[in-house]
N, CA, C and O atoms as a Tripos MOL2 file, in Angstrom:
@<TRIPOS>MOLECULE
protein
  316   315    79     0     0
PROTEIN
NO_CHARGES

@<TRIPOS>ATOM
      1 N         113.3650   94.1470  120.6520 N.3       1 UNK1
      2 CA        112.7070   95.2140  121.4150 C.3       1 UNK1
      3 C         111.9220   96.0940  120.4480 C.2       1 UNK1
      4 O         112.4530   96.5480  119.4350 O.2       1 UNK1
      5 N         110.6760   96.3250  120.7670 N.am      2 UNK2
      6 CA        109.8340   97.1720  119.9450 C.3       2 UNK2
      7 C         110.0200   98.6230  120.3640 C.2       2 UNK2
      8 O         110.0420   98.9480  121.5520 O.2       2 UNK2
      9 N         110.1530   99.4860  119.3640 N.am      3 UNK3
     10 CA        110.3340  100.9090  119.6480 C.3       3 UNK3
     11 C         109.0480  101.4930  120.2160 C.2       3 UNK3
     12 O         107.9600  101.2430  119.6960 O.2       3 UNK3
     13 N         109.1760  102.2600  121.2730 N.am      4 UNK4
     14 CA        108.0140  102.9200  121.8760 C.3       4 UNK4
     15 C         107.6890  104.2290  121.1800 C.2       4 UNK4
     16 O         106.5640  104.7200  121.2660 O.2       4 UNK4
     17 N         108.6780  104.7980  120.4860 N.am      5 UNK5
     18 CA        108.4970  106.0890  119.8220 C.3       5 UNK5
     19 C         108.5870  105.9010  118.3180 C.2       5 UNK5
     20 O         109.4810  105.2220  117.8120 O.2       5 UNK5
     21 N         107.6480  106.5110  117.6170 N.am      6 UNK6
     22 CA        107.6850  106.5460  116.1590 C.3       6 UNK6
     23 C         107.7030  107.9950  115.7360 C.2       6 UNK6
     24 O         106.9260  108.8070  116.2370 O.2       6 UNK6
     25 N         108.5890  108.3180  114.8150 N.am      7 UNK7
     26 CA        108.6850  109.6620  114.2570 C.3       7 UNK7
     27 C         108.3060  109.5850  112.7900 C.2       7 UNK7
     28 O         108.9980  108.9410  112.0010 O.2       7 UNK7
     29 N         107.2080  110.2400  112.4170 N.am      8 UNK8
     30 CA        106.8280  110.3720  111.0160 C.3       8 UNK8
     31 C         107.4580  111.6530  110.4980 C.2       8 UNK8
     32 O         107.3110  112.7190  111.0970 O.2       8 UNK8
     33 N         108.1590  111.5380  109.3840 N.am      9 UNK9
     34 CA        108.8940  112.6740  108.8440 C.3       9 UNK9
     35 C         108.9300  112.5800  107.3300 C.2       9 UNK9
     36 O         108.3220  111.6900  106.7340 O.2       9 UNK9
     37 N         109.6530  113.5140  106.7130 N.am     10 UNK10
     38 CA        109.9510  113.4110  105.2900 C.3      10 UNK10
     39 C         111.2890  114.0980  105.0390 C.2      10 UNK10
     40 O         111.6760  115.0000  105.7820 O.2      10 UNK10
     41 N         111.9910  113.6760  103.9980 N.am     11 UNK11
     42 CA        113.2830  114.2660  103.6910 C.3      11 UNK11
     43 C         113.1610  115.7680  103.4020 C.2      11 UNK11
     44 O         112.1720  116.2290  102.8310 O.2      11 UNK11
     45 N         114.1820  116.5110  103.8080 N.am     12 UNK12
     46 CA        114.2340  117.9400  103.5390 C.3      12 UNK12
     47 C         113.3950  118.8010  104.4580 C.2      12 UNK12
     48 O         113.2440  119.9980  104.2110 O.2      12 UNK12
     49 N         112.8550  118.2320  105.4950 N.am     13 UNK13
     50 CA        112.0010  118.9470  106.4410 C.3      13 UNK13
     51 C         112.8550  119.4050  107.6290 C.2      13 UNK13
     52 O         113.3410  118.5760  108.3980 O.2      13 UNK13
     53 N         113.0370  120.7160  107.7800 N.am     14 UNK14
     54 CA        113.8870  121.2090  108.8720 C.3      14 UNK14
     55 C         113.2630  120.9570  110.2410 C.2      14 UNK14
     56 O         113.9900  120.7240  111.2060 O.2      14 UNK14
     57 N         111.9410  120.9970  110.3500 N.am     15 UNK15
     58 CA        111.3040  120.6690  111.6300 C.3      15 UNK15
     59 C         111.5180  119.2010  111.9760 C.2      15 UNK15
     60 O         111.6530  118.8410  113.1460 O.2      15 UNK15
     61 N         111.5480  118.3530  110.9420 N.am     16 UNK16
     62 CA        111.8190  116.9250  111.1640 C.3      16 UNK16
     63 C         113.2380  116.7250  111.6950 C.2      16 UNK16
     64 O         113.4680  115.8880  112.5680 O.2      16 UNK16
     65 N         114.1830  117.4940  111.1670 N.am     17 UNK17
     66 CA        115.5650  117.4160  111.6580 C.3      17 UNK17
     67 C         115.6260  117.7830  113.1320 C.2      17 UNK17
     68 O         116.3030  117.1190  113.9160 O.2      17 UNK17
     69 N         114.9150  118.8450  113.5090 N.am     18 UNK18
     70 CA        114.8860  119.2740  114.9110 C.3      18 UNK18
     71 C         114.2320  118.2000  115.7890 C.2      18 UNK18
     72 O         114.7350  117.8790  116.8670 O.2      18 UNK18
     73 N         113.1150  117.6520  115.3200 N.am     19 UNK19
     74 CA        112.4070  116.6240  116.0860 C.3      19 UNK19
     75 C         113.2630  115.3780  116.2520 C.2      19 UNK19
     76 O         113.3050  114.7890  117.3320 O.2      19 UNK19
     77 N         113.9440  114.9780  115.1910 N.am     20 UNK20
     78 CA        114.8170  113.8030  115.2410 C.3      20 UNK20
     79 C         115.8840  113.9630  116.3130 C.2      20 UNK20
     80 O         116.1740  113.0220  117.0520 O.2      20 UNK20
     81 N         116.4610  115.1400  116.3980 N.am     21 UNK21
     82 CA        117.5020  115.3930  117.3970 C.3      21 UNK21
     83 C         116.9460  115.2420  118.8150 C.2      21 UNK21
     84 O         117.5930  114.6450  119.6760 O.2      21 UNK21
     85 N         115.7570  115.7790  119.0560 N.am     22 UNK22
     86 CA        115.1370  115.6780  120.3800 C.3      22 UNK22
     87 C         114.7870  114.2300  120.6950 C.2      22 UNK22
     88 O         115.1000  113.7360  121.7790 O.2      22 UNK22
     89 N         114.1460  113.5510  119.7600 N.am     23 UNK23
     90 CA        113.7450  112.1560  119.9710 C.3      23 UNK23
     91 C         114.9680  111.2870  120.2180 C.2      23 UNK23
     92 O         114.9720  110.4670  121.1360 O.2      23 UNK23
     93 N         116.0020  111.4590  119.4070 N.am     24 UNK24
     94 CA        117.2170  110.6540  119.5640 C.3      24 UNK24
     95 C         117.8680  110.9020  120.9240 C.2      24 UNK24
     96 O         118.3110  109.9620  121.5840 O.2      24 UNK24
     97 N         117.9230  112.1540  121.3350 N.am     25 UNK25
     98 CA        118.5490  112.5040  122.6130 C.3      25 UNK25
     99 C         117.7820  111.8950  123.7890 C.2      25 UNK25
    100 O         118.3810  111.2710  124.6650 O.2      25 UNK25
    101 N         116.4690  112.0740  123.8080 N.am     26 UNK26
    102 CA        115.6590  111.5710  124.9200 C.3      26 UNK26
    103 C         115.6590  110.0480  124.9360 C.2      26 UNK26
    104 O         115.7900  109.4420  126.0000 O.2      26 UNK26
    105 N         115.5160  109.4290  123.7850 N.am     27 UNK27
    106 CA        115.5130  107.9590  123.7280 C.3      27 UNK27
    107 C         116.8570  107.3910  124.1730 C.2      27 UNK27
    108 O         116.8930  106.3910  124.8910 O.2      27 UNK27
    109 N         117.9490  108.0030  123.7630 N.am     28 UNK28
    110 CA        119.2730  107.5310  124.1880 C.3      28 UNK28
    111 C         119.4260  107.6670  125.7000 C.2      28 UNK28
    112 O         119.9420  106.7680  126.3640 O.2      28 UNK28
    113 N         118.9770  108.7880  126.2330 N.am     29 UNK29
    114 CA        119.0610  109.0300  127.6720 C.3      29 UNK29
    115 C         118.2860  107.9840  128.4740 C.2      29 UNK29
    116 O         118.7230  107.5660  129.5460 O.2      29 UNK29
    117 N         117.1350  107.5650  127.9450 N.am     30 UNK30
    118 CA        116.2540  106.6490  128.6770 C.3      30 UNK30
    119 C         116.4070  105.1910  128.2530 C.2      30 UNK30
    120 O         115.7280  104.3140  128.7870 O.2      30 UNK30
    121 N         117.2890  104.9300  127.3010 N.am     31 UNK31
    122 CA        117.4860  103.5610  126.8420 C.3      31 UNK31
    123 C         116.3280  103.0320  126.0130 C.2      31 UNK31
    124 O         116.0690  101.8290  125.9990 O.2      31 UNK31
    125 N         115.6350  103.9230  125.3270 N.am     32 UNK32
    126 CA        114.4960  103.5580  124.4800 C.3      32 UNK32
    127 C         114.9160  103.5600  123.0120 C.2      32 UNK32
    128 O         115.8710  104.2310  122.6210 O.2      32 UNK32
    129 N         114.1880  102.8030  122.2220 N.am     33 UNK33
    130 CA        114.3870  102.7790  120.7790 C.3      33 UNK33
    131 C         113.3340  103.6660  120.1190 C.2      33 UNK33
    132 O         112.2680  103.9100  120.6830 O.2      33 UNK33
    133 N         113.6530  104.1460  118.9090 N.am     34 UNK34
    134 CA        112.6320  104.8390  118.1230 C.3      34 UNK34
    135 C         112.7620  104.4310  116.6670 C.2      34 UNK34
    136 O         113.8420  104.0790  116.1930 O.2      34 UNK34
    137 N         111.6370  104.4860  115.9710 N.am     35 UNK35
    138 CA        111.5870  104.2370  114.5390 C.3      35 UNK35
    139 C         111.2710  105.5460  113.8480 C.2      35 UNK35
    140 O         110.5030  106.3610  114.3590 O.2      35 UNK35
    141 N         111.8670  105.7440  112.6810 N.am     36 UNK36
    142 CA        111.5280  106.9000  111.8650 C.3      36 UNK36
    143 C         110.9780  106.3950  110.5450 C.2      36 UNK36
    144 O         111.5800  105.5420  109.8930 O.2      36 UNK36
    145 N         109.8370  106.9270  110.1620 N.am     37 UNK37
    146 CA        109.1580  106.4980  108.9500 C.3      37 UNK37
    147 C         108.8840  107.7260  108.0870 C.2      37 UNK37
    148 O         108.3080  108.7090  108.5540 O.2      37 UNK37
    149 N         109.2990  107.6590  106.8320 N.am     38 UNK38
    150 CA        109.0160  108.7380  105.8870 C.3      38 UNK38
    151 C         107.5820  108.6100  105.3970 C.2      38 UNK38
    152 O         107.1780  107.5500  104.9190 O.2      38 UNK38
    153 N         106.8150  109.6830  105.5130 N.am     39 UNK39
    154 CA        105.4360  109.6510  105.0410 C.3      39 UNK39
    155 C         105.3770  109.5670  103.5200 C.2      39 UNK39
    156 O         104.3270  109.2490  102.9620 O.2      39 UNK39
    157 N         106.4800  109.8460  102.8470 N.am     40 UNK40
    158 CA        106.5020  109.7690  101.3870 C.3      40 UNK40
    159 C         106.4590  108.3270  100.9010 C.2      40 UNK40
    160 O         106.1620  108.0780   99.7330 O.2      40 UNK40
    161 N         106.7510  107.3770  101.7820 N.am     41 UNK41
    162 CA        106.7620  105.9650  101.4150 C.3      41 UNK41
    163 C         105.3910  105.2990  101.5340 C.2      41 UNK41
    164 O         105.2350  104.1320  101.1730 O.2      41 UNK41
    165 N         104.4000  106.0350  102.0400 N.am     42 UNK42
    166 CA        103.0830  105.4390  102.2700 C.3      42 UNK42
    167 C         101.9980  106.4790  101.9680 C.2      42 UNK42
    168 O         101.8620  107.4530  102.7080 O.2      42 UNK42
    169 N         101.2300  106.2880  100.8990 N.am     43 UNK43
    170 CA        100.2100  107.2740  100.5370 C.3      43 UNK43
    171 C          99.2130  107.5770  101.6620 C.2      43 UNK43
    172 O          98.7620  108.7140  101.7960 O.2      43 UNK43
    173 N          98.8700  106.5790  102.4620 N.am     44 UNK44
    174 CA         97.9290  106.8120  103.5610 C.3      44 UNK44
    175 C          98.5390  107.7300  104.6250 C.2      44 UNK44
    176 O          97.8590  108.6110  105.1530 O.2      44 UNK44
    177 N          99.8200  107.5230  104.9370 N.am     45 UNK45
    178 CA        100.4930  108.4010  105.9030 C.3      45 UNK45
    179 C         100.6390  109.8120  105.3460 C.2      45 UNK45
    180 O         100.4760  110.7930  106.0720 O.2      45 UNK45
    181 N         100.9450  109.9100  104.0650 N.am     46 UNK46
    182 CA        101.0640  111.2280  103.4330 C.3      46 UNK46
    183 C          99.7360  111.9740  103.5110 C.2      46 UNK46
    184 O          99.7040  113.1650  103.8200 O.2      46 UNK46
    185 N          98.6480  111.2740  103.2320 N.am     47 UNK47
    186 CA         97.3210  111.8850  103.3130 C.3      47 UNK47
    187 C          96.9930  112.3140  104.7370 C.2      47 UNK47
    188 O          96.4720  113.4080  104.9520 O.2      47 UNK47
    189 N          97.2930  111.4660  105.7010 N.am     48 UNK48
    190 CA         96.9410  111.7290  107.1030 C.3      48 UNK48
    191 C          97.8170  112.8020  107.7380 C.2      48 UNK48
    192 O          97.3070  113.6820  108.4320 O.2      48 UNK48
    193 N          99.1260  112.7430  107.5120 N.am     49 UNK49
    194 CA        100.0620  113.5960  108.2460 C.3      49 UNK49
    195 C         100.7730  114.6350  107.3950 C.2      49 UNK49
    196 O         101.6710  115.3130  107.8940 O.2      49 UNK49
    197 N         100.4090  114.7830  106.1450 N.am     50 UNK50
    198 CA        101.1290  115.6570  105.2250 C.3      50 UNK50
    199 C         101.3390  117.0820  105.6950 C.2      50 UNK50
    200 O         102.3690  117.6870  105.4010 O.2      50 UNK50
    201 N         100.3760  117.6240  106.4220 N.am     51 UNK51
    202 CA        100.4680  119.0170  106.8830 C.3      51 UNK51
    203 C         100.9020  119.1370  108.3320 C.2      51 UNK51
    204 O         101.0140  120.2510  108.8450 O.2      51 UNK51
    205 N         101.1490  118.0220  109.0080 N.am     52 UNK52
    206 CA        101.4570  118.0570  110.4420 C.3      52 UNK52
    207 C         102.8740  117.6260  110.7900 C.2      52 UNK52
    208 O         103.2720  117.7130  111.9520 O.2      52 UNK52
    209 N         103.6370  117.1660  109.8180 N.am     53 UNK53
    210 CA        104.9380  116.5960  110.1660 C.3      53 UNK53
    211 C         105.8730  117.6470  110.7330 C.2      53 UNK53
    212 O         105.7630  118.8320  110.4160 O.2      53 UNK53
    213 N         106.7760  117.2090  111.5570 N.am     54 UNK54
    214 CA        106.9210  115.8600  112.0610 C.3      54 UNK54
    215 C         105.8410  115.5270  113.0800 C.2      54 UNK54
    216 O         105.3220  116.3990  113.7770 O.2      54 UNK54
    217 N         105.5220  114.2490  113.1450 N.am     55 UNK55
    218 CA        104.5560  113.7390  114.1150 C.3      55 UNK55
    219 C         105.2590  112.6630  114.9290 C.2      55 UNK55
    220 O         105.9350  111.7960  114.3750 O.2      55 UNK55
    221 N         105.0960  112.7220  116.2380 N.am     56 UNK56
    222 CA        105.6440  111.6640  117.0840 C.3      56 UNK56
    223 C         104.4920  110.8950  117.7160 C.2      56 UNK56
    224 O         103.4750  111.4630  118.1140 O.2      56 UNK56
    225 N         104.6890  109.5840  117.7940 N.am     57 UNK57
    226 CA        103.7670  108.6980  118.4860 C.3      57 UNK57
    227 C         104.5350  108.0450  119.6190 C.2      57 UNK57
    228 O         105.7010  107.6830  119.4630 O.2      57 UNK57
    229 N         103.8850  107.8970  120.7480 N.am     58 UNK58
    230 CA        104.4520  107.1680  121.8820 C.3      58 UNK58
    231 C         103.4910  106.0290  122.1880 C.2      58 UNK58
    232 O         102.3030  106.2420  122.4300 O.2      58 UNK58
    233 N         104.0270  104.8260  122.1710 N.am     59 UNK59
    234 CA        103.2210  103.6290  122.4050 C.3      59 UNK59
    235 C         102.0030  103.5820  121.4760 C.2      59 UNK59
    236 O         100.9160  103.1680  121.8790 O.2      59 UNK59
    237 N         102.2040  104.0160  120.2220 N.am     60 UNK60
    238 CA        101.1580  103.9270  119.2100 C.3      60 UNK60
    239 C         100.1390  105.0350  119.2020 C.2      60 UNK60
    240 O          99.2360  105.0340  118.3650 O.2      60 UNK60
    241 N         100.2580  105.9810  120.1090 N.am     61 UNK61
    242 CA         99.3040  107.1000  120.1890 C.3      61 UNK61
    243 C         100.0040  108.4070  119.8460 C.2      61 UNK61
    244 O         101.1420  108.6380  120.2550 O.2      61 UNK61
    245 N          99.3030  109.2780  119.0800 N.am     62 UNK62
    246 CA         99.9140  110.5450  118.6920 C.3      62 UNK62
    247 C         100.2590  111.3480  119.9330 C.2      62 UNK62
    248 O          99.4500  111.5150  120.8460 O.2      62 UNK62
    249 N         101.4940  111.8390  119.9310 N.am     63 UNK63
    250 CA        102.0140  112.5610  121.0840 C.3      63 UNK63
    251 C         102.2010  114.0470  120.7690 C.2      63 UNK63
    252 O         101.7060  114.8980  121.5070 O.2      63 UNK63
    253 N         102.8910  114.3610  119.7070 N.am     64 UNK64
    254 CA        103.1700  115.7470  119.3060 C.3      64 UNK64
    255 C         103.1580  115.8450  117.7920 C.2      64 UNK64
    256 O         103.2390  114.8380  117.0890 O.2      64 UNK64
    257 N         103.0560  117.0710  117.3000 N.am     65 UNK65
    258 CA        103.3180  117.3480  115.8950 C.3      65 UNK65
    259 C         103.9450  118.7240  115.7830 C.2      65 UNK65
    260 O         103.8200  119.5460  116.6900 O.2      65 UNK65
    261 N         104.6070  118.9700  114.6890 N.am     66 UNK66
    262 CA        105.4090  120.1440  114.3740 C.3      66 UNK66
    263 C         106.6290  120.2880  115.2710 C.2      66 UNK66
    264 O         107.7530  120.2810  114.7700 O.2      66 UNK66
    265 N         106.4500  120.4150  116.5340 N.am     67 UNK67
    266 CA        107.5710  120.5570  117.4770 C.3      67 UNK67
    267 C         107.4960  119.4530  118.5280 C.2      67 UNK67
    268 O         106.4070  119.0590  118.9460 O.2      67 UNK67
    269 N         108.6420  118.9620  118.9470 N.am     68 UNK68
    270 CA        108.6910  117.9340  119.9790 C.3      68 UNK68
    271 C         109.2750  118.5560  121.2360 C.2      68 UNK68
    272 O         110.3960  119.0650  121.2270 O.2      68 UNK68
    273 N         108.5060  118.5120  122.3150 N.am     69 UNK69
    274 CA        108.9720  119.0060  123.6000 C.3      69 UNK69
    275 C         109.7990  117.9150  124.2770 C.2      69 UNK69
    276 O         109.3050  116.8180  124.5370 O.2      69 UNK69
    277 N         111.0450  118.2260  124.5530 N.am     70 UNK70
    278 CA        111.9270  117.2610  125.2080 C.3      70 UNK70
    279 C         111.3680  116.8320  126.5630 C.2      70 UNK70
    280 O         111.3530  115.6420  126.8770 O.2      70 UNK70
    281 N         110.9150  117.7790  127.3550 N.am     71 UNK71
    282 CA        110.3730  117.4680  128.6820 C.3      71 UNK71
    283 C         109.1000  116.6330  128.5900 C.2      71 UNK71
    284 O         108.9200  115.6770  129.3430 O.2      71 UNK71
    285 N         108.2370  116.9950  127.6800 N.am     72 UNK72
    286 CA        106.9700  116.2680  127.5230 C.3      72 UNK72
    287 C         107.2170  114.8370  127.0410 C.2      72 UNK72
    288 O         106.5600  113.9040  127.5030 O.2      72 UNK72
    289 N         108.1590  114.6630  126.1190 N.am     73 UNK73
    290 CA        108.4900  113.3280  125.6320 C.3      73 UNK73
    291 C         109.1010  112.4890  126.7490 C.2      73 UNK73
    292 O         108.7420  111.3240  126.9200 O.2      73 UNK73
    293 N         110.0140  113.0730  127.5000 N.am     74 UNK74
    294 CA        110.6350  112.3670  128.6180 C.3      74 UNK74
    295 C         109.5770  111.9220  129.6290 C.2      74 UNK74
    296 O         109.6160  110.7880  130.1060 O.2      74 UNK74
    297 N         108.6450  112.7950  129.9540 N.am     75 UNK75
    298 CA        107.5730  112.4680  130.8830 C.3      75 UNK75
    299 C         106.7210  111.3230  130.3480 C.2      75 UNK75
    300 O         106.3840  110.4060  131.0960 O.2      75 UNK75
    301 N         106.3690  111.3620  129.0730 N.am     76 UNK76
    302 CA        105.5380  110.3080  128.4790 C.3      76 UNK76
    303 C         106.2410  108.9520  128.5390 C.2      76 UNK76
    304 O         105.5890  107.9230  128.7150 O.2      76 UNK76
    305 N         107.5510  108.9490  128.3950 N.am     77 UNK77
    306 CA        108.2990  107.6990  128.3830 C.3      77 UNK77
    307 C         108.6290  107.1730  129.7820 C.2      77 UNK77
    308 O         109.0190  106.0150  129.9320 O.2      77 UNK77
    309 N         108.4760  108.0090  130.7940 N.am     78 UNK78
    310 CA        108.8000  107.5730  132.1530 C.3      78 UNK78
    311 C         107.5690  107.4440  133.0360 C.2      78 UNK78
    312 O         107.6830  107.0540  134.1980 O.2      78 UNK78
    313 N         106.4130  107.7610  132.5140 N.am     79 UNK79
    314 CA        105.1730  107.6660  133.3080 C.3      79 UNK79
    315 C         104.6150  106.2700  133.2650 C.2      79 UNK79
    316 O         103.5790  106.0010  133.8730 O.2      79 UNK79
@<TRIPOS>BOND
     1     1     2 1
     2     2     3 1
     3     3     4 2
     4     3     5 am
     5     5     6 1
     6     6     7 1
     7     7     8 2
     8     7     9 am
     9     9    10 1
    10    10    11 1
    11    11    12 2
    12    11    13 am
    13    13    14 1
    14    14    15 1
    15    15    16 2
    16    15    17 am
    17    17    18 1
    18    18    19 1
    19    19    20 2
    20    19    21 am
    21    21    22 1
    22    22    23 1
    23    23    24 2
    24    23    25 am
    25    25    26 1
    26    26    27 1
    27    27    28 2
    28    27    29 am
    29    29    30 1
    30    30    31 1
    31    31    32 2
    32    31    33 am
    33    33    34 1
    34    34    35 1
    35    35    36 2
    36    35    37 am
    37    37    38 1
    38    38    39 1
    39    39    40 2
    40    39    41 am
    41    41    42 1
    42    42    43 1
    43    43    44 2
    44    43    45 am
    45    45    46 1
    46    46    47 1
    47    47    48 2
    48    47    49 am
    49    49    50 1
    50    50    51 1
    51    51    52 2
    52    51    53 am
    53    53    54 1
    54    54    55 1
    55    55    56 2
    56    55    57 am
    57    57    58 1
    58    58    59 1
    59    59    60 2
    60    59    61 am
    61    61    62 1
    62    62    63 1
    63    63    64 2
    64    63    65 am
    65    65    66 1
    66    66    67 1
    67    67    68 2
    68    67    69 am
    69    69    70 1
    70    70    71 1
    71    71    72 2
    72    71    73 am
    73    73    74 1
    74    74    75 1
    75    75    76 2
    76    75    77 am
    77    77    78 1
    78    78    79 1
    79    79    80 2
    80    79    81 am
    81    81    82 1
    82    82    83 1
    83    83    84 2
    84    83    85 am
    85    85    86 1
    86    86    87 1
    87    87    88 2
    88    87    89 am
    89    89    90 1
    90    90    91 1
    91    91    92 2
    92    91    93 am
    93    93    94 1
    94    94    95 1
    95    95    96 2
    96    95    97 am
    97    97    98 1
    98    98    99 1
    99    99   100 2
   100    99   101 am
   101   101   102 1
   102   102   103 1
   103   103   104 2
   104   103   105 am
   105   105   106 1
   106   106   107 1
   107   107   108 2
   108   107   109 am
   109   109   110 1
   110   110   111 1
   111   111   112 2
   112   111   113 am
   113   113   114 1
   114   114   115 1
   115   115   116 2
   116   115   117 am
   117   117   118 1
   118   118   119 1
   119   119   120 2
   120   119   121 am
   121   121   122 1
   122   122   123 1
   123   123   124 2
   124   123   125 am
   125   125   126 1
   126   126   127 1
   127   127   128 2
   128   127   129 am
   129   129   130 1
   130   130   131 1
   131   131   132 2
   132   131   133 am
   133   133   134 1
   134   134   135 1
   135   135   136 2
   136   135   137 am
   137   137   138 1
   138   138   139 1
   139   139   140 2
   140   139   141 am
   141   141   142 1
   142   142   143 1
   143   143   144 2
   144   143   145 am
   145   145   146 1
   146   146   147 1
   147   147   148 2
   148   147   149 am
   149   149   150 1
   150   150   151 1
   151   151   152 2
   152   151   153 am
   153   153   154 1
   154   154   155 1
   155   155   156 2
   156   155   157 am
   157   157   158 1
   158   158   159 1
   159   159   160 2
   160   159   161 am
   161   161   162 1
   162   162   163 1
   163   163   164 2
   164   163   165 am
   165   165   166 1
   166   166   167 1
   167   167   168 2
   168   167   169 am
   169   169   170 1
   170   170   171 1
   171   171   172 2
   172   171   173 am
   173   173   174 1
   174   174   175 1
   175   175   176 2
   176   175   177 am
   177   177   178 1
   178   178   179 1
   179   179   180 2
   180   179   181 am
   181   181   182 1
   182   182   183 1
   183   183   184 2
   184   183   185 am
   185   185   186 1
   186   186   187 1
   187   187   188 2
   188   187   189 am
   189   189   190 1
   190   190   191 1
   191   191   192 2
   192   191   193 am
   193   193   194 1
   194   194   195 1
   195   195   196 2
   196   195   197 am
   197   197   198 1
   198   198   199 1
   199   199   200 2
   200   199   201 am
   201   201   202 1
   202   202   203 1
   203   203   204 2
   204   203   205 am
   205   205   206 1
   206   206   207 1
   207   207   208 2
   208   207   209 am
   209   209   210 1
   210   210   211 1
   211   211   212 2
   212   211   213 am
   213   213   214 1
   214   214   215 1
   215   215   216 2
   216   215   217 am
   217   217   218 1
   218   218   219 1
   219   219   220 2
   220   219   221 am
   221   221   222 1
   222   222   223 1
   223   223   224 2
   224   223   225 am
   225   225   226 1
   226   226   227 1
   227   227   228 2
   228   227   229 am
   229   229   230 1
   230   230   231 1
   231   231   232 2
   232   231   233 am
   233   233   234 1
   234   234   235 1
   235   235   236 2
   236   235   237 am
   237   237   238 1
   238   238   239 1
   239   239   240 2
   240   239   241 am
   241   241   242 1
   242   242   243 1
   243   243   244 2
   244   243   245 am
   245   245   246 1
   246   246   247 1
   247   247   248 2
   248   247   249 am
   249   249   250 1
   250   250   251 1
   251   251   252 2
   252   251   253 am
   253   253   254 1
   254   254   255 1
   255   255   256 2
   256   255   257 am
   257   257   258 1
   258   258   259 1
   259   259   260 2
   260   259   261 am
   261   261   262 1
   262   262   263 1
   263   263   264 2
   264   263   265 am
   265   265   266 1
   266   266   267 1
   267   267   268 2
   268   267   269 am
   269   269   270 1
   270   270   271 1
   271   271   272 2
   272   271   273 am
   273   273   274 1
   274   274   275 1
   275   275   276 2
   276   275   277 am
   277   277   278 1
   278   278   279 1
   279   279   280 2
   280   279   281 am
   281   281   282 1
   282   282   283 1
   283   283   284 2
   284   283   285 am
   285   285   286 1
   286   286   287 1
   287   287   288 2
   288   287   289 am
   289   289   290 1
   290   290   291 1
   291   291   292 2
   292   291   293 am
   293   293   294 1
   294   294   295 1
   295   295   296 2
   296   295   297 am
   297   297   298 1
   298   298   299 1
   299   299   300 2
   300   299   301 am
   301   301   302 1
   302   302   303 1
   303   303   304 2
   304   303   305 am
   305   305   306 1
   306   306   307 1
   307   307   308 2
   308   307   309 am
   309   309   310 1
   310   310   311 1
   311   311   312 2
   312   311   313 am
   313   313   314 1
   314   314   315 1
   315   315   316 2
@<TRIPOS>SUBSTRUCTURE
     1 UNK1         2 RESIDUE 1 A UNK
     2 UNK2         6 RESIDUE 1 A UNK
     3 UNK3        10 RESIDUE 1 A UNK
     4 UNK4        14 RESIDUE 1 A UNK
     5 UNK5        18 RESIDUE 1 A UNK
     6 UNK6        22 RESIDUE 1 A UNK
     7 UNK7        26 RESIDUE 1 A UNK
     8 UNK8        30 RESIDUE 1 A UNK
     9 UNK9        34 RESIDUE 1 A UNK
    10 UNK10       38 RESIDUE 1 A UNK
    11 UNK11       42 RESIDUE 1 A UNK
    12 UNK12       46 RESIDUE 1 A UNK
    13 UNK13       50 RESIDUE 1 A UNK
    14 UNK14       54 RESIDUE 1 A UNK
    15 UNK15       58 RESIDUE 1 A UNK
    16 UNK16       62 RESIDUE 1 A UNK
    17 UNK17       66 RESIDUE 1 A UNK
    18 UNK18       70 RESIDUE 1 A UNK
    19 UNK19       74 RESIDUE 1 A UNK
    20 UNK20       78 RESIDUE 1 A UNK
    21 UNK21       82 RESIDUE 1 A UNK
    22 UNK22       86 RESIDUE 1 A UNK
    23 UNK23       90 RESIDUE 1 A UNK
    24 UNK24       94 RESIDUE 1 A UNK
    25 UNK25       98 RESIDUE 1 A UNK
    26 UNK26      102 RESIDUE 1 A UNK
    27 UNK27      106 RESIDUE 1 A UNK
    28 UNK28      110 RESIDUE 1 A UNK
    29 UNK29      114 RESIDUE 1 A UNK
    30 UNK30      118 RESIDUE 1 A UNK
    31 UNK31      122 RESIDUE 1 A UNK
    32 UNK32      126 RESIDUE 1 A UNK
    33 UNK33      130 RESIDUE 1 A UNK
    34 UNK34      134 RESIDUE 1 A UNK
    35 UNK35      138 RESIDUE 1 A UNK
    36 UNK36      142 RESIDUE 1 A UNK
    37 UNK37      146 RESIDUE 1 A UNK
    38 UNK38      150 RESIDUE 1 A UNK
    39 UNK39      154 RESIDUE 1 A UNK
    40 UNK40      158 RESIDUE 1 A UNK
    41 UNK41      162 RESIDUE 1 A UNK
    42 UNK42      166 RESIDUE 1 A UNK
    43 UNK43      170 RESIDUE 1 A UNK
    44 UNK44      174 RESIDUE 1 A UNK
    45 UNK45      178 RESIDUE 1 A UNK
    46 UNK46      182 RESIDUE 1 A UNK
    47 UNK47      186 RESIDUE 1 A UNK
    48 UNK48      190 RESIDUE 1 A UNK
    49 UNK49      194 RESIDUE 1 A UNK
    50 UNK50      198 RESIDUE 1 A UNK
    51 UNK51      202 RESIDUE 1 A UNK
    52 UNK52      206 RESIDUE 1 A UNK
    53 UNK53      210 RESIDUE 1 A UNK
    54 UNK54      214 RESIDUE 1 A UNK
    55 UNK55      218 RESIDUE 1 A UNK
    56 UNK56      222 RESIDUE 1 A UNK
    57 UNK57      226 RESIDUE 1 A UNK
    58 UNK58      230 RESIDUE 1 A UNK
    59 UNK59      234 RESIDUE 1 A UNK
    60 UNK60      238 RESIDUE 1 A UNK
    61 UNK61      242 RESIDUE 1 A UNK
    62 UNK62      246 RESIDUE 1 A UNK
    63 UNK63      250 RESIDUE 1 A UNK
    64 UNK64      254 RESIDUE 1 A UNK
    65 UNK65      258 RESIDUE 1 A UNK
    66 UNK66      262 RESIDUE 1 A UNK
    67 UNK67      266 RESIDUE 1 A UNK
    68 UNK68      270 RESIDUE 1 A UNK
    69 UNK69      274 RESIDUE 1 A UNK
    70 UNK70      278 RESIDUE 1 A UNK
    71 UNK71      282 RESIDUE 1 A UNK
    72 UNK72      286 RESIDUE 1 A UNK
    73 UNK73      290 RESIDUE 1 A UNK
    74 UNK74      294 RESIDUE 1 A UNK
    75 UNK75      298 RESIDUE 1 A UNK
    76 UNK76      302 RESIDUE 1 A UNK
    77 UNK77      306 RESIDUE 1 A UNK
    78 UNK78      310 RESIDUE 1 A UNK
    79 UNK79      314 RESIDUE 1 A UNK
């Protein structure tokens, strides 16, 4: 099963910790998978998202950055 949600983050980021909790909760509730990728592992991701993390993608398209809305994420995954 391919994950519909991708979370771009980096270690030590408190906003990333908050986003991870929301993504994990909503995905578990809906039976969805998510991938988490550290932008520190890819120079292109670091360049693109360095000032916006955490960033969430749903079905490959940017969904949110900095803060993840639980309601908005749930809606995106059920629409």
